N, C-alpha and C positions, 0 to 999 in steps of 0.2 A: 292504243297501241296501233301501230301501221298495219295496213290491209300488206297480206303476201303480195301482192300485185305491184305495189307502191315500193317495194324494197329492190334497190340497185344490184342484184345478184352478181354481177361482172365485178362490182366494186368488193362485194363480201370476198367473192373466192381470190382478189386480188389482193386482201389484206394480209398485213404480215400475221397477225395475232390468228386468222382462220389457218393461214399456212401452216403454222407452228403448230397449232392443234390438230390439223390433218396428218401430219408428218410424225409426230407423239402419238397419236391413235393408229396409224396405220404400222409404226415399228410395233408398237404393243401388241397388236393384233397378230402380227405377223411371229411374235415370239409364244403368243399362245398357240397358235396353231401349228407351228412346229414342235412344240411339246405336247400337244395333245397327237397329232399324228404320230409322232414317236412312239408314245406310249403305246397310242392303240396299235400299231403294227408289231411291237414287240412280242405279243402274245401269240398270234398265227406265226410268227418268224421263230419266236422261242420254242412252240410247241413242235415244230416242223424239223428244226435243228438240234434241238435241245430237250428232248422229250424226255429224259432221263430226270433234268431238273424238274420241270413240270409232274411228274409222278410223283414227286416225294411227297408221302403221306404226311398231312399235320393232326388228323383227328376224325377217326372213321374214316368215310370216304371222302372227306374233305382233304384236297392237294394242293400243291403250290400253285398248278394250273386253272384250278377253280378259282382260289382267293385272289389271282392275278387278274381273271376275268372278271370277278364280282368286285375289284377294285378300281377297274373303268369307271364304275358311277360314282365313286366316290372321288375321283378324279375329274368326271366330267360338271360333278358339283364344285368342286375347288376351282376349278377353271372359270365356271358361272359366277362364283363369288369374289375371286380375284377380279375378274372385268368388272363386275358392280361397284367393287370398293374405289377402282380407280376412276370408274366414269363417274361415279358421284362423288368423288373428291378431288378431280384434276379435270376431267374431260368436260363436265358439266359446268366448272366455274370458266375456263376459259370461253365456252360457248355463251355463258349468259355475259359476259364481258363484250362480246361482240354481239350481241343482239341489242343491249342495253347500248351500244356505242352506233348501231346503227338505226335504232328507233329515235334518237336523239338528231339523227340528220332531218331535212328536209325530205319530203315526199316528192318522190322525182315526177315529173308532169310528162 
């Protein structure tokens, strides 16, 4: 395997496969971030503007607001799981193709 110093990083960044990988990953991460931030900010905004909804009792002291707050842990894990699945299924495959292609080239001098 070539040493990291021997890789032509400008050529890697200019490669269309790398650009495609970067674009796909960036779009996917933006979608995850927008979803996460929206879900996160629904709690304080909902509690401020719709307290009657968040105060609905579910069971004992458990209400909609508390369940929604606890669901954020589930959503965080779901986002992490979703990213892991996409990364190992698509991003890592594309990255490995790029690595293999550039390791087959002559080391730069």
